[in-house]
C-alpha positions as CSV (number, residue, x, y, z in Angstrom):
1,M,89.9,120.4,160.2
2,N,87.1,122.5,158.6
3,E,86.3,126.1,159.0
4,Y,83.6,125.6,161.5
5,Q,85.9,123.6,163.8
6,I,88.7,126.3,163.6
7,K,86.3,129.0,164.6
8,Y,84.9,126.9,167.5
9,I,88.5,126.1,168.8
10,Q,89.4,129.7,168.8
11,L,86.3,130.8,170.8
12,K,86.6,127.9,173.2
13,K,90.2,128.9,174.0
14,R,89.2,132.4,174.6
15,Y,86.5,131.3,176.8
16,E,88.8,129.0,178.9
17,K,91.5,131.6,179.2
18,S,89.1,134.3,180.5
19,G,87.5,131.7,183.0
20,G,84.1,132.3,181.3
21,N,83.5,136.0,181.2
22,A,80.4,137.4,179.8
23,E,81.9,138.6,176.5
24,D,83.3,135.1,175.7
25,V,80.0,133.3,176.6
26,Q,78.2,135.7,174.5
27,A,80.5,134.9,171.6
28,L,79.8,131.3,171.9
29,Y,76.1,131.9,172.0
30,E,76.4,134.0,168.9
31,Y,78.4,131.3,167.1
32,K,75.7,128.8,168.2
33,D,73.1,131.1,166.5
34,Y,75.2,131.2,163.4
35,L,75.7,127.4,163.2
36,E,71.9,126.9,163.6
37,E,71.5,128.6,160.3
38,Q,74.0,126.5,158.4
39,E,72.9,123.5,156.3
40,A,76.3,121.9,156.1
41,L,76.7,118.6,158.1
42,E,80.1,119.7,159.4
43,A,78.4,122.7,160.9
44,K,75.8,120.5,162.8
45,W,78.6,118.5,164.4
46,V,80.4,121.5,165.6
47,L,77.0,122.9,166.9
48,V,76.9,119.9,169.2
49,D,80.5,120.9,170.5
50,V,79.3,124.4,171.1
51,C,76.2,123.2,173.0
52,E,78.4,120.9,175.2
53,T,80.7,123.7,176.1
54,L,77.7,125.9,177.0
55,E,76.5,122.9,179.0
56,L,73.2,122.8,176.8
57,Y,73.3,119.0,177.2
58,K,69.6,118.4,176.2
59,T,70.0,120.6,173.2
60,A,73.2,118.9,172.2
61,Y,71.5,115.5,172.5
62,E,68.6,116.5,170.2
63,I,71.1,117.9,167.6
64,L,73.4,114.8,167.8
65,R,70.8,112.0,167.8
66,P,69.9,112.3,164.0
67,L,73.6,112.6,163.0
68,V,74.8,109.3,164.7
69,S,74.9,106.0,162.7
70,R,74.9,102.7,164.3
71,S,78.4,101.9,163.0
72,D,79.9,104.9,164.7
73,K,80.8,103.6,168.1
74,K,82.5,106.8,169.3
75,A,79.5,108.9,168.4
76,L,77.1,106.4,169.9
77,K,79.0,106.6,173.3
78,R,78.9,110.4,173.2
79,L,75.2,110.1,172.6
80,G,74.7,107.9,175.4
81,K,76.6,110.3,177.6
82,L,74.5,113.2,176.6
83,Q,71.3,111.1,177.0
84,S,72.1,110.6,180.8
85,F,71.7,114.5,181.1
86,Q,68.2,114.4,179.6
87,K,66.4,114.5,182.9
88,Q,68.1,117.7,184.1
89,G,67.7,119.3,180.7
90,D,69.5,122.6,180.1
91,I,68.8,124.1,183.6
92,F,72.5,124.2,184.6
93,A,73.6,125.6,181.3
94,L,75.8,128.8,181.1
95,H,73.2,131.6,180.9
96,R,73.3,133.8,177.9
97,P,74.5,137.3,179.0
98,R,72.0,140.1,178.8
99,G,71.7,141.5,175.4
100,G,71.0,140.4,171.9
101,S,67.8,139.8,170.1
102,E,66.0,138.3,173.2
103,R,66.8,141.4,175.3
104,E,65.4,143.7,172.6
105,R,62.4,141.7,172.3
106,Q,61.7,141.8,176.0
107,A,62.4,145.7,176.0
108,K,59.7,146.2,173.5
109,I,57.2,144.2,175.5
110,L,58.3,146.0,178.7
111,E,57.5,149.4,177.2
112,K,53.9,148.4,177.0
113,L,53.8,147.1,180.6
114,P,53.7,149.0,183.9
115,F,57.2,149.5,185.4
116,F,58.2,148.0,188.5
117,K,61.2,149.8,190.0
118,Y,61.8,146.9,192.6
119,H,61.5,144.2,189.8
120,P,62.4,145.9,186.6
121,N,62.4,142.9,184.2
122,P,60.0,140.4,185.3
123,L,60.2,138.8,182.0
124,E,63.8,137.9,182.3
125,T,63.2,136.6,185.8
126,K,60.2,134.5,184.7
127,A,58.0,136.3,187.3
128,F,55.9,137.1,184.2
129,L,55.1,134.2,181.9
130,E,54.0,134.6,178.2
131,D,51.3,132.6,176.5
132,D,50.2,133.0,172.8
133,N,46.8,132.2,173.9
134,P,45.4,134.8,176.3
135,V,44.5,133.6,179.8
136,E,42.0,135.3,182.1
137,C,43.4,137.5,184.8
138,E,41.7,136.3,188.2
139,C,41.3,139.8,189.4
140,C,40.0,142.0,186.6
141,R,38.7,139.0,184.5
142,K,40.3,140.5,181.3
143,P,42.4,138.5,178.9
144,T,46.1,138.7,179.0
145,K,49.0,137.1,177.2
146,I,51.4,138.1,179.9
147,Y,50.6,137.0,183.4
148,Y,52.1,136.6,187.0
149,S,52.3,133.2,188.5
150,G,54.7,133.7,191.3
151,P,54.3,133.9,195.1
152,F,51.2,135.6,196.3
153,Y,50.2,135.4,199.9
154,S,46.6,135.3,200.4
155,V,43.8,133.1,201.7
156,D,42.6,132.4,198.1
157,E,44.7,130.3,195.7
158,I,45.6,132.8,192.9
159,H,47.6,131.6,189.9
160,K,47.2,134.2,187.0
161,L,47.3,138.0,187.4
162,C,47.9,140.6,184.8
163,P,50.7,143.2,185.2
164,E,48.0,146.1,185.4
165,C,46.3,144.6,188.4
166,I,49.6,144.0,190.3
167,S,50.9,147.7,189.5
168,S,47.7,149.4,190.5
169,G,47.4,147.4,193.8
170,K,44.0,146.1,192.7
171,A,45.1,142.4,193.1
172,A,46.5,142.9,196.6
173,Q,43.4,144.7,197.7
174,E,40.9,142.4,196.1
175,Y,42.4,139.3,197.8
176,D,44.0,140.9,200.9
177,G,47.3,139.6,199.7
178,E,51.0,140.2,199.5
179,F,53.6,139.5,196.9
180,Q,56.4,139.6,199.5
181,D,56.1,138.7,203.2
182,E,56.3,141.9,205.1
183,A,58.3,140.0,207.8
184,S,60.9,138.9,205.3
185,V,62.4,142.2,204.1
186,E,65.7,143.7,205.2
187,D,65.7,146.4,207.9
188,G,66.9,149.9,206.9
189,V,63.8,151.4,205.1
190,V,61.6,153.7,207.3
191,D,59.3,155.1,204.4
192,N,56.0,153.0,204.8
193,N,55.1,154.0,201.2
194,K,58.1,152.1,199.9
195,L,57.1,149.0,201.9
196,D,53.5,149.3,200.4
197,E,54.9,149.4,196.9
198,L,57.2,146.5,197.5
199,I,54.7,144.0,199.0
200,H,51.5,145.2,197.4
201,R,52.5,146.4,193.9
202,T,55.7,144.7,193.0
203,P,55.8,141.1,191.5
204,G,57.8,138.7,193.8
205,Y,60.3,136.0,193.1
206,S,60.5,132.4,193.9
207,G,63.0,131.0,196.4
208,W,63.8,127.5,197.7
209,Q,62.8,128.7,201.1
210,Q,61.1,131.9,202.4
211,E,61.9,134.8,200.0
212,Y,63.8,137.7,201.3
213,W,64.2,141.2,199.9
214,R,67.4,143.1,200.4
215,S,67.6,146.8,201.0
216,H,70.4,149.5,200.8
217,C,70.7,153.3,200.8
218,G,67.5,153.6,202.8
219,D,65.4,151.9,200.1
220,Y,64.5,148.4,198.8
221,C,66.7,147.0,196.1
222,A,65.8,145.9,192.6
223,F,65.6,142.2,192.2
224,V,68.0,141.3,189.2
225,G,67.5,137.6,189.0
226,Y,68.7,134.1,189.9
227,V,72.4,133.5,189.9
228,G,75.2,131.1,190.8
229,Y,78.9,131.6,191.1
230,R,79.2,131.4,187.3
231,E,76.9,134.2,186.7
232,L,78.5,136.4,189.3
233,K,81.8,135.7,187.6
234,Q,80.4,136.6,184.2
235,M,79.3,139.9,185.6
236,D,82.7,140.5,187.3
237,I,81.0,141.1,190.7
238,V,82.3,138.3,192.8
239,E,84.6,140.6,195.0
240,E,81.8,143.2,195.4
241,V,79.4,140.6,196.5
242,L,81.9,139.1,199.0
243,E,82.4,142.5,200.6
244,D,78.7,142.5,201.8
245,P,78.6,142.3,205.7
246,V,75.5,140.1,205.4
247,L,77.8,137.3,203.9
248,D,80.0,137.4,207.1
249,S,77.3,135.1,208.6
250,W,78.7,132.4,206.2
251,G,81.8,132.4,208.3
252,D,85.4,132.1,207.0
253,D,84.3,129.6,204.2
254,K,82.2,132.2,202.4
255,D,84.4,132.1,199.4
256,E,84.1,128.4,199.0
257,I,80.3,128.6,199.8
258,L,79.9,131.1,197.0
259,E,81.9,129.0,194.5
260,C,79.4,126.0,195.2
261,M,76.4,128.2,194.4
262,V,74.8,127.0,191.1
263,N,71.9,128.7,189.4
264,G,69.1,126.1,189.6
265,G,71.0,123.9,191.9
266,G,70.8,123.0,195.8
267,V,72.5,126.4,196.7
268,Q,70.7,129.1,194.9
269,G,71.7,132.9,194.7
270,Y,69.3,135.8,194.3
271,L,70.9,139.0,193.0
272,F,69.8,142.5,193.9
273,K,71.0,145.9,192.9
274,C,70.8,149.2,195.0
275,L,68.6,151.7,193.2
276,H,70.7,154.6,194.5
277,C,74.4,153.6,194.5
278,G,74.2,150.7,192.2
279,R,75.9,148.2,194.5
280,Y,75.0,144.4,194.0
281,L,73.9,142.4,196.9
282,L,73.2,138.7,197.3
283,W,70.8,136.6,199.1
284,A,71.0,132.8,199.1
285,D,69.3,129.6,200.4
286,C,69.3,125.9,199.9
287,D,66.7,123.4,198.8
């Protein structure tokens, strides 16, 4: 057993013992980063193990393929198993906990963009897409490397809007559109200015069905992102989410339903956070 395998086994045992908390998932991702920098063949084989544990099956397949020889039947069988996951790619993989170099990169970009209090990190949620080659904003006609391509309810088919045209309300005014359906927001907010900011000056999110925006403490919540049971467990907020009276409509099986929720799967969760008390709230729908 080589040094790479020993380290991997230690990290995997910690991960399994904790049930997959954020700290141990992050440790596996950091080890993945380290292994990717190594030239040793032993490191590449262990990198495949790490990717499988993180359920990065497409990535694991691509790493393993050049390592396998025709005479190694065990490795060929493993390669065939990973190949069967090619169609789904890495969409059901363990998500990397917030933090690290990607979080820092996004923070630097966000500093230059308008701030959306009801959707504070539209880069992380993929509401804003990035392109090395500038695209033209369909509102101001200016080039932008970061653009919105999410839900926008208007007569015109609009696919690319710059952050500035959303923040200023120019895009909503120009096309008489809304980023969130006014009829699909939770009751409890009496300030029409807050509703105006949410539906006309805040990037939306994409749901399987009609998107719904949660509210709490007399205000609309911030959209945190797409989640499944695994992400909620990583954040250690399963019990907090289950205390939400809205989930009582799921009946006595709400615990089991929550455990079936997979990010990117047939039962999708959408996580919100109250801007005032910090409580996490969930919305969910099915494909």
